C-alpha positions in Angstrom: -66.9 -75.2 3.9 -64.1 -73.1 5.5 -64.9 -69.7 7.5 -66.8 -67.3 5.1 -65.0 -64.1 4.4 -66.4 -60.8 6.2 -66.0 -57.4 5.0 -64.0 -55.2 7.4 -66.0 -52.1 6.4 -69.3 -53.3 7.0 -68.7 -56.1 9.4 -71.0 -58.4 7.3 -70.4 -61.9 5.1 -69.7 -61.8 1.6 -72.0 -64.7 1.3 -74.2 -67.3 3.2 -72.5 -69.5 5.7 -74.9 -72.1 4.8 -73.7 -72.5 1.1 -72.7 -69.3 -0.5 -73.1 -71.0 -4.1 -76.7 -72.1 -3.5 -77.5 -68.6 -2.0 -76.5 -67.1 -5.5 -78.6 -69.6 -7.5 -81.6 -69.1 -5.2 -81.7 -65.4 -4.8 -79.9 -64.0 -8.1 -80.1 -66.7 -10.6 -83.7 -68.1 -9.8 -85.2 -64.8 -8.6 -84.5 -63.4 -12.0 -85.5 -66.5 -13.7 -82.2 -67.2 -15.2 -81.7 -69.2 -17.5 -85.2 -69.4 -18.6 -85.2 -65.8 -19.7 -82.5 -66.7 -22.3 -83.9 -69.7 -23.7 -87.2 -67.7 -24.2 -85.5 -65.7 -26.1 -87.8 -62.6 -25.3 -85.0 -60.3 -24.6 -83.0 -61.1 -27.6 -85.6 -60.2 -30.1 -85.3 -56.5 -30.0 -81.3 -56.2 -28.7 -78.4 -58.7 -28.9 -77.0 -58.1 -25.5 -78.6 -59.2 -22.2 -77.3 -56.9 -19.5 -76.8 -57.5 -15.6 -76.0 -54.8 -13.2 -74.8 -55.9 -10.0 -74.4 -53.6 -6.7 -71.6 -55.4 -5.2 -68.8 -57.4 -6.7 -67.3 -58.7 -3.7 -65.7 -62.1 -4.1 -67.1 -62.4 -7.5 -69.2 -65.4 -6.8 -72.6 -64.1 -8.4 -70.6 -62.9 -11.6 -68.7 -66.5 -11.7 -72.0 -68.2 -11.0 -73.8 -66.0 -14.3 -70.7 -66.5 -16.4 -71.0 -70.5 -16.2 -74.5 -70.4 -16.5 -74.4 -68.2 -19.6 -72.1 -70.3 -21.3 -73.9 -73.4 -20.5 -77.3 -72.1 -21.6 -77.1 -69.4 -24.2 -77.0 -69.6 -28.0 -74.2 -68.8 -30.3 -75.7 -65.1 -31.3 -76.4 -64.3 -27.7 -74.2 -62.0 -25.8 -74.0 -61.2 -21.9 -72.8 -57.9 -20.6 -72.4 -57.8 -16.7 -71.6 -54.7 -15.0 -70.7 -55.0 -11.3 -69.9 -52.2 -8.7 -67.8 -52.3 -5.9 -66.3 -49.6 -3.7 -63.7 -51.8 -1.7 -62.4 -54.3 -4.0 -60.4 -57.4 -2.7 -56.9 -58.5 -3.5 -56.6 -61.1 -6.0 -55.6 -63.8 -3.2 -58.6 -62.7 -1.1 -60.9 -63.8 -4.0 -59.0 -67.0 -4.6 -59.1 -68.1 -1.0 -62.9 -67.0 -0.4 -63.8 -69.2 -3.5 -61.5 -72.1 -3.0 -64.3 -74.5 -2.5 -65.5 -74.0 -5.8 -62.6 -74.0 -8.1 -63.4 -77.4 -9.6 -67.1 -76.4 -10.1 -66.0 -72.9 -12.1 -63.7 -75.1 -14.1 -60.9 -72.7 -14.5 -62.8 -69.6 -14.7 -61.5 -68.0 -11.4 -57.8 -68.3 -12.5 -58.6 -66.9 -15.7 -60.2 -63.9 -14.2 -57.6 -63.2 -12.0 -55.2 -63.2 -14.9 -56.8 -60.1 -16.1 -58.0 -58.8 -12.4 -57.6 -54.7 -12.6 -55.4 -53.1 -10.3 -57.2 -51.6 -7.8 -57.9 -48.2 -9.1 -61.1 -46.3 -9.0 -62.9 -46.4 -12.4 -64.6 -48.2 -15.1 -62.6 -51.4 -16.0 -63.6 -53.1 -19.0 -62.8 -56.9 -19.4 -63.4 -59.0 -22.3 -64.3 -62.5 -21.0 -64.8 -64.1 -24.5 -66.6 -63.0 -27.7 -69.8 -63.6 -26.0 -69.2 -62.2 -22.5 -68.2 -58.7 -21.2 -67.6 -57.4 -17.6 -67.2 -53.8 -16.8 -66.0 -53.9 -13.0 -66.4 -50.5 -11.5 -64.4 -49.8 -8.4 -66.2 -46.9 -6.9 -69.0 -45.5 -4.6 -72.1 -46.8 -6.0 -73.5 -43.3 -5.7 -70.8 -41.9 -8.0 -70.8 -45.0 -10.5 -74.5 -45.4 -11.2 -75.3 -42.0 -12.7 -72.3 -42.5 -14.9 -73.4 -45.8 -16.6 -74.7 -46.0 -20.2 -76.7 -49.3 -20.6 -80.1 -50.9 -21.1 -80.3 -52.9 -18.0 -82.4 -56.5 -18.3 -81.5 -57.7 -14.9 -80.5 -56.4 -11.6 -78.5 -58.2 -8.7 -79.1 -56.2 -5.7 -76.4 -57.5 -3.3 -74.6 -54.5 -1.3 -74.6 -56.2 2.2 -77.7 -55.6 4.4 -79.4 -52.1 4.5 -78.9 -51.8 8.2 -75.1 -51.9 8.0 -74.6 -50.5 4.4 -77.3 -47.6 4.1 -75.5 -45.7 1.8 -75.8 -48.2 -1.0 -79.7 -48.4 -0.6 -80.3 -44.7 -1.4 -82.5 -42.7 -3.3 -79.4 -42.6 -6.0 -79.9 -46.5 -6.3 -83.7 -46.1 -7.0 -83.3 -43.2 -9.3 -80.9 -44.7 -11.7 -82.6 -48.2 -11.7 -85.5 -46.2 -13.0 -83.3 -44.8 -15.5 -81.4 -47.5 -16.8 -84.2 -50.3 -16.9 -86.6 -51.1 -19.8 -89.8 -52.4 -19.7 -89.6 -55.9 -18.1 -86.3 -55.5 -16.4 -86.2 -57.8 -13.4 -84.4 -57.7 -10.3 -83.8 -59.8 -7.1 -82.6 -59.2 -3.9 -81.8 -61.0 -0.5 -83.5 -58.3 1.7 -87.3 -57.7 2.4 -86.4 -54.7 4.2 -89.5 -52.3 4.1 -87.2 -49.2 3.2 -86.2 -51.1 -0.2 -89.6 -52.2 -0.8 -90.7 -48.6 -1.0 -87.8 -47.4 -2.8 -88.2 -50.0 -5.7 -91.9 -49.2 -5.7 -91.2 -45.7 -6.1 -89.1 -46.5 -9.0 -91.7 -48.3 -11.1 -91.0 -51.7 -9.9 -93.5 -54.6 -8.8 -92.5 -55.9 -5.5 -93.1 -59.5 -5.0 -92.0 -61.5 -1.7 -90.6 -64.9 -2.1 -88.8 -67.4 0.4 -85.6 -66.5 1.2 -82.6 -68.7 1.3 -81.5 -70.8 4.3 -82.3 -69.2 7.5 -83.8 -65.9 5.9 -87.4 -66.2 5.9 -88.3 -63.7 2.9 -86.6 -62.0 0.1 -88.2 -59.8 -2.7 -87.8 -59.9 -6.6 -90.0 -58.1 -9.4 -90.1 -56.3 -12.7 -89.7 -52.8 -14.1 -93.5 -51.8 -15.2 -93.3 -48.8 -16.9 -93.0 -48.2 -20.6 -89.6 -47.6 -21.6 -87.7 -48.6 -25.0 -84.0 -49.7 -25.3 -81.3 -46.9 -26.0 -77.8 -48.5 -26.6 -78.4 -51.6 -28.8 -77.1 -51.9 -32.5 -77.9 -54.3 -35.3 -75.9 -57.5 -34.8 -75.4 -58.1 -38.5 -71.8 -58.7 -39.6 -70.5 -55.3 -40.1 -67.4 -54.9 -42.3 -64.8 -52.2 -40.4 -62.2 -50.1 -42.2 -59.4 -48.6 -39.9 -57.3 -45.8 -41.5 -54.0 -45.9 -39.8 -51.3 -48.5 -38.5 -50.0 -47.0 -35.6 -51.5 -47.7 -31.8 -54.5 -46.1 -32.5 -55.6 -48.1 -35.3 -54.1 -51.3 -34.4 -55.4 -51.1 -30.8 -58.9 -51.0 -32.5 -58.2 -54.0 -34.7 -57.2 -55.8 -31.6 -60.4 -55.1 -29.2 -62.9 -55.4 -32.1 -61.3 -59.0 -33.3 -62.0 -59.8 -29.6 -65.8 -58.9 -30.1 -66.0 -61.2 -33.1 -65.5 -58.2 -35.8 -63.0 -58.7 -38.6 -61.6 -55.3 -39.3 -59.1 -54.3 -41.9 -56.4 -51.5 -41.6 -55.6 -49.2 -44.3 -51.6 -48.0 -43.4 -50.0 -45.6 -45.9 -46.5 -46.6 -44.9 -44.7 -49.8 -45.6 -45.0 -50.9 -42.1 -47.1 -50.7 -38.8 -46.0 -47.9 -36.6 -44.3 -45.8 -39.1 -45.3 -42.5 -37.4 -45.5 -41.5 -33.8 -45.9 -45.3 -32.9 -42.5 -46.3 -34.1 -40.4 -45.9 -31.0 -38.4 -48.9 -29.6 -39.1 -48.0 -26.2 -42.2 -46.5 -24.8 -43.0 -45.8 -21.1 -46.5 -46.1 -20.1 -48.2 -43.7 -17.2 -51.7 -42.0 -16.8 -51.9 -38.5 -17.4 -51.8 -36.6 -13.8 -54.1 -34.3 -12.6 -54.7 -32.9 -9.0 -58.4 -33.9 -8.9 -60.4 -36.7 -9.8 -62.6 -35.7 -12.7 -63.3 -36.9 -16.4 -59.8 -36.7 -17.4 -58.5 -38.8 -14.6 -61.5 -41.2 -15.2 -60.3 -41.8 -18.7 -56.5 -42.4 -17.9 -56.9 -44.3 -14.9 -58.6 -47.3 -16.3 -56.5 -46.8 -19.5 -53.6 -47.4 -17.7 -54.9 -50.3 -15.9 -56.1 -51.6 -19.1 -52.7 -51.3 -20.9 -51.1 -53.1 -17.9 -53.3 -56.1 -18.5 -52.7 -56.2 -22.1 -48.9 -55.8 -21.9 -48.7 -58.4 -19.2 -50.5 -60.8 -21.6 -48.5 -59.7 -24.6 -45.3 -60.4 -22.3 -41.9 -60.7 -24.3 -43.6 -60.1 -27.6 -43.8 -56.3 -26.6 -40.9 -56.1 -24.4 -42.9 -55.8 -21.5 -40.9 -54.4 -18.5 -43.1 -53.5 -15.5 -39.8 -51.9 -13.6 -42.1 -49.3 -12.1 -41.6 -45.4 -12.4 -40.5 -42.5 -10.1 -42.2 -38.9 -10.9 -39.8 -36.6 -9.1 -41.4 -33.6 -7.4 -38.7 -31.2 -8.6 -40.9 -28.2 -8.5 -43.7 -26.8 -6.2 -46.3 -27.5 -8.8 -45.3 -30.9 -9.0 -45.2 -31.6 -5.3 -48.7 -30.2 -5.0 -50.2 -32.2 -8.1 -48.6 -35.5 -7.4 -49.4 -35.5 -3.3 -53.2 -34.4 -4.3 -53.3 -36.9 -7.0 -52.3 -39.8 -4.7 -55.0 -38.5 -2.2 -57.9 -38.0 -4.7 -57.7 -40.4 -7.3 -59.2 -43.5 -5.3 -56.2 -45.9 -5.7 -55.0 -48.7 -3.2 -52.0 -47.6 -1.7 -50.3 -50.7 -3.4 -50.4 -49.1 -6.9 -49.6 -45.4 -6.1 -47.6 -43.8 -3.1 -45.7 -40.6 -2.4 -42.2 -41.4 -1.4 -39.4 -39.2 0.3 -36.0 -38.7 -1.2 -34.2 -41.7 0.8 -37.2 -44.2 -0.3 -37.0 -42.9 -3.7 -33.3 -43.2 -3.9 -33.6 -46.9 -2.8 -36.4 -47.7 -5.4 -34.3 -46.2 -8.1 -31.1 -47.8 -7.0 -29.1 -44.4 -7.8 -29.1 -41.3 -5.5 -32.1 -39.1 -6.0 -32.5 -35.5 -4.3 -36.2 -35.2 -4.7 -39.4 -36.7 -3.1 -41.5 -38.8 -5.8 -44.6 -40.3 -6.8 -44.1 -43.9 -7.2 -46.3 -46.0 -9.6 -45.0 -49.6 -9.1 -47.0 -50.9 -12.0 -45.4 -48.6 -14.5 -43.1 -49.7 -16.9 -42.1 -49.7 -20.6 -43.2 -51.7 -23.7 -42.0 -51.4 -27.3 -44.6 -49.5 -29.2 -43.7 -50.8 -32.6 -44.0 -54.4 -31.4 -47.2 -53.4 -29.6 -48.7 -52.5 -32.9 -47.7 -55.8 -34.5 -49.2 -57.7 -31.3 -52.5 -55.6 -31.9 -52.6 -56.5 -35.6 -51.8 -59.9 -35.1 -54.4 -62.2 -37.6 -55.5 -58.8 -38.9 -55.6 -57.9 -42.7 -53.4 -55.0 -43.4 -53.0 -53.0 -46.6 -49.6 -51.3 -46.8 -48.7 -48.4 -49.1 -52.3 -47.5 -49.4 -53.1 -43.5 -48.9 -56.9 -43.0 -48.4 -58.0 -39.4 -49.4 -61.8 -39.9 -50.0 -63.8 -42.2 -47.8 -66.6 -42.2 -50.0 -64.4 -44.8 -52.0 -64.1 -47.4 -49.3 -66.6 -50.4 -49.4 -66.6 -51.1 -45.6 -69.9 -50.3 -43.6 -67.8 -48.6 -41.0 -64.8 -46.4 -40.9 -62.6 -45.5 -38.2 -60.3 -42.5 -38.6 -56.9 -43.5 -36.6 -54.1 -41.7 -38.2 -53.2 -39.1 -35.8 -53.2 -35.5 -36.9 -53.9 -36.5 -40.3 -57.7 -37.2 -39.3 -58.3 -33.5 -39.9 -57.1 -34.0 -43.6 -60.4 -35.6 -44.5 -63.5 -33.3 -45.3 -65.5 -35.0 -42.3 -63.1 -33.6 -39.8 -61.7 -30.9 -41.6 -63.0 -28.3 -38.8 -61.4 -30.3 -36.1 -58.4 -28.2 -34.8 -55.4 -30.2 -33.9 -52.1 -29.3 -32.9 -48.8 -31.5 -33.6 -46.1 -31.8 -31.5 -42.6 -32.9 -32.6 -40.9 -35.1 -29.9 -37.3 -36.7 -30.4 -35.8 -39.3 -28.1 -32.1 -40.3 -27.8 -30.9 -43.8 -27.3 -27.7 -43.8 -25.0 -25.3 -46.8 -23.9 -25.6 -47.5 -20.0 -22.7 -46.2 -18.1 -21.0 -48.1 -14.9 -23.4 -45.8 -13.0 -26.7 -45.6 -14.8 -26.9 -49.5 -15.3 -27.8 -49.5 -11.6 -31.0 -47.7 -12.3 -33.9 -50.3 -11.4 -36.8 -48.0 -12.4 -38.1 -45.4 -14.8 -37.4 -41.7 -14.0 -39.4 -38.9 -14.8 -38.4 -35.3 -14.4 -40.4 -33.2 -16.8 -38.3 -35.4 -19.3 -37.5 -39.1 -18.7 -34.6 -41.9 -18.6 -35.8 -45.6 -18.9 -33.7 -48.2 -16.9 -31.4 -50.0 -19.3 -32.5 -52.8 -21.6 -29.9 -54.6 -23.8 -27.3 -51.9 -22.4 -29.3 -48.9 -23.7 -31.4 -46.3 -22.1 -34.2 -44.0 -23.8 -33.9 -40.6 -23.0 -36.2 -37.7 -24.0 -38.6 -36.3 -25.0 -38.5 -33.0 -26.6 -41.5 -30.9 -27.2 -41.4 -28.8 -29.9 -44.7 -27.2 -31.4 -42.6 -25.0 -33.7 -40.8 -28.0 -35.8 -42.8 -29.4 -38.8 -40.4 -32.3 -39.6 -39.3 -35.6 -38.1 -35.6 -35.3 -39.1 -33.4 -36.2 -36.0 -31.3 -33.1 -34.8 -28.2 -33.3 -33.0 -29.2 -30.4 -30.8 -32.4 -32.3 -29.5 -29.8 -34.9 -28.5 -27.8 -32.9 -26.5 -30.9 -31.3 -25.1 -32.2 -34.5 -23.9 -29.0 -35.4 -22.2 -28.5 -32.0 -20.4 -32.0 -32.0 -19.1 -31.1 -35.5 -17.6 -28.0 -34.4 -16.1 -29.5 -31.4 -14.5 -32.2 -33.1 -13.0 -30.4 -36.2 -12.0 -27.4 -35.5 -10.2 -26.2 -38.8 -9.9 -25.6 -38.7 -13.5 -24.2 -35.3 -13.7 -20.7 -36.2 -14.5 -21.6 -39.4 -16.9 -20.6 -39.5 -20.5 -23.4 -40.9 -22.2 -22.5 -42.0 -25.8 -25.3 -41.5 -28.0 -26.4 -44.4 -29.9 -29.2 -42.7 -32.2 -32.5 -41.7 -31.8 -36.1 -41.0 -33.3 -38.5 -38.0 -34.0 -42.2 -38.0 -34.4 -45.2 -36.1 -34.6 -47.8 -36.3 -31.9 -51.1 -34.9 -32.3 -53.1 -33.1 -29.2 -55.9 -31.1 -28.5 -55.8 -27.7 -26.6 -57.7 -29.3 -24.0 -55.4 -32.3 -23.7 -58.3 -34.8 -24.0 -57.9 -37.1 -27.0 -60.7 -37.3 -29.6 -62.8 -40.6 -29.6 -66.2 -41.0 -30.5 -68.7 -40.8 -33.7 -67.9 -38.2 -36.0 -70.7 -35.7 -36.1 -73.3 -36.1 -38.9 -71.5 -39.6 -40.0 -73.4 -42.3 -38.3 -70.8 -44.8 -39.9 -67.4 -42.8 -39.3 -65.6 -42.8 -35.9 -62.4 -40.8 -34.9 -59.8 -42.1 -32.2 -56.8 -39.7 -32.3 -54.9 -36.8 -30.7 -53.4 -38.8 -27.7 -50.6 -36.6 -27.3 -47.6 -38.4 -25.4 -50.1 -40.9 -24.0 -50.7 -42.9 -26.8 -49.7 -46.2 -25.3 -52.0 -46.1 -22.7 -55.2 -43.8 -24.0 -55.1 -45.8 -27.4 -56.3 -49.0 -25.8 -59.1 -47.6 -23.8 -60.2 -45.4 -26.7 -60.4 -48.6 -28.8 -62.6 -50.1 -26.3 -65.0 -46.9 -26.4 -65.1 -47.2 -30.1 -66.0 -51.0 -30.0 -68.8 -49.9 -27.7 -70.2 -47.5 -30.2 -70.4 -50.2 -33.0 -71.2 -53.2 -30.9 -74.0 -52.1 -28.7 -74.2 -53.0 -24.9 -72.8 -51.3 -22.0 -70.2 -48.5 -22.4 -66.9 -48.9 -20.8 -66.6 -45.3 -19.6 -68.4 -43.1 -17.5 -70.9 -40.8 -19.3 -69.1 -37.4 -18.5 -65.8 -38.9 -19.8 -67.4 -40.2 -23.1 -68.7 -36.7 -23.7 -65.5 -34.9 -22.9 -63.7 -37.3 -25.3 -66.3 -36.9 -28.3 -65.6 -34.6 -31.2 -68.9 -33.2 -30.5 -67.4 -31.2 -27.5 -65.7 -28.8 -29.7 -68.9 -28.1 -32.0 -70.7 -27.2 -28.2 -67.8 -25.1 -27.2 -67.9 -23.2 -30.3 -71.8 -22.6 -30.4 -71.5 -21.1 -26.7 -69.1 -18.4 -28.4 -71.2 -18.0 -31.1 -69.0 -19.8 -33.5 -70.3 -22.5 -36.0 -67.6 -25.0 -36.8 -69.9 -27.1 -39.1 
């Protein structure tokens, strides 16, 4: 075996020099009685998911071992949710190199995983490994991440470097939330037998049993949660029929995700094609919604952005995926402050976000710019209408169907994903949304503009050319309630472009056409995703504003969490801030009753 990888942050090895794979099998698999627990089926009599939480993803060795073991020892109706927290995520190449000796043993799983490995941005990253195995990979400090997890944990892999070198991980927060997240009989295992760890586990209600350690380590410990506590997040796993109202990005992304979890959703679309509303543009630029601080909003949009990147990468030419990067110009003081603070506070690796000066921005863009910028190299564009079609492959779609009364539907579960029209249903008539008209303009590239190498954002945007055309937009009009294309909006889009991008000031752009759509939004700029209050079988995914491409796919995963049970794919605070319930609670604080 070649040299064992060492953490630069903790000056400690990721796994045993003797045999990392054997160490994982001894400490974490055997220490938690796996796979015997799955064979006994005791955990599957009351819930359908077996959930493991790991306190240090590292190279992924423990995860790959659990994945392989579950594939080889589980029954068809058994599911595994694996949650893993990692403050300092490794690069893909580092993971591949560290596990090179076991590539054949894991039989393609390492490469399969690295194809969907998230960009290294802080937050919850949901990865569907198969219809049986789900990974929630959390890039964050464990003291921030653990309080935000919603799950019933059956098994803990406590693997966060030695307590002497990483005391912050083995803190009171760990034991407090192990107690909160565990249910009666939850097991744990860890390589350490340190007294502080034993006392922390005992104080949280766990038994502590010393076992023979691996290799040169004399002792390790394992045990179970002895308190009486019931599960909270499980759902019945009978096959549910699901109706999705709306064939735009919100609806089709729900269908796409639910199919991966093994469901068979049906889409009802009032138009004659998918993406007939706001999702119907031929070019859509994808970016997270920006904020100065890391908060519940950023903790939704950052992983949503990462999720969309992985999805679009997999779809490739089917959705006109163009990862050209994006520059967001600091063309006023507020943007300079917000973008700079965002780059510092969001917890992204510098390979995915960077503030650049004017000279570097110009070099990246391929045209002369006159402002510093925030650079997102993973950003780009897709074709939203093609993305809808990609999401809805192999999904039954009923076109030209207008649903007005949900009680007439025969499906077990209903998802309202039809933009601002969700408030037309009696069940959500109290929901206050605003519709904002946006018009984009398609222009022919010029001899100068064809040199543009990335998308530019300046309050509006211009895409780099595709097939000789740029997309320029978009207007933001709350006062117009129709989607007829207006010539004055084309003029407005081009004038704003020339004003902000001096390199194009004298260009004569030929207008090829355009499109207008209505985007639903809320007054707090959060989407609305979750269970409709007082209706256990009705969910909503809507109000994405101008960020539907990015937000809809993360929203779909959250909707799937509510339906399937198991661990949740987003932080608890973010889930609440997305929920329709927030409007009811805010109104109540002001003495108003919405429903």
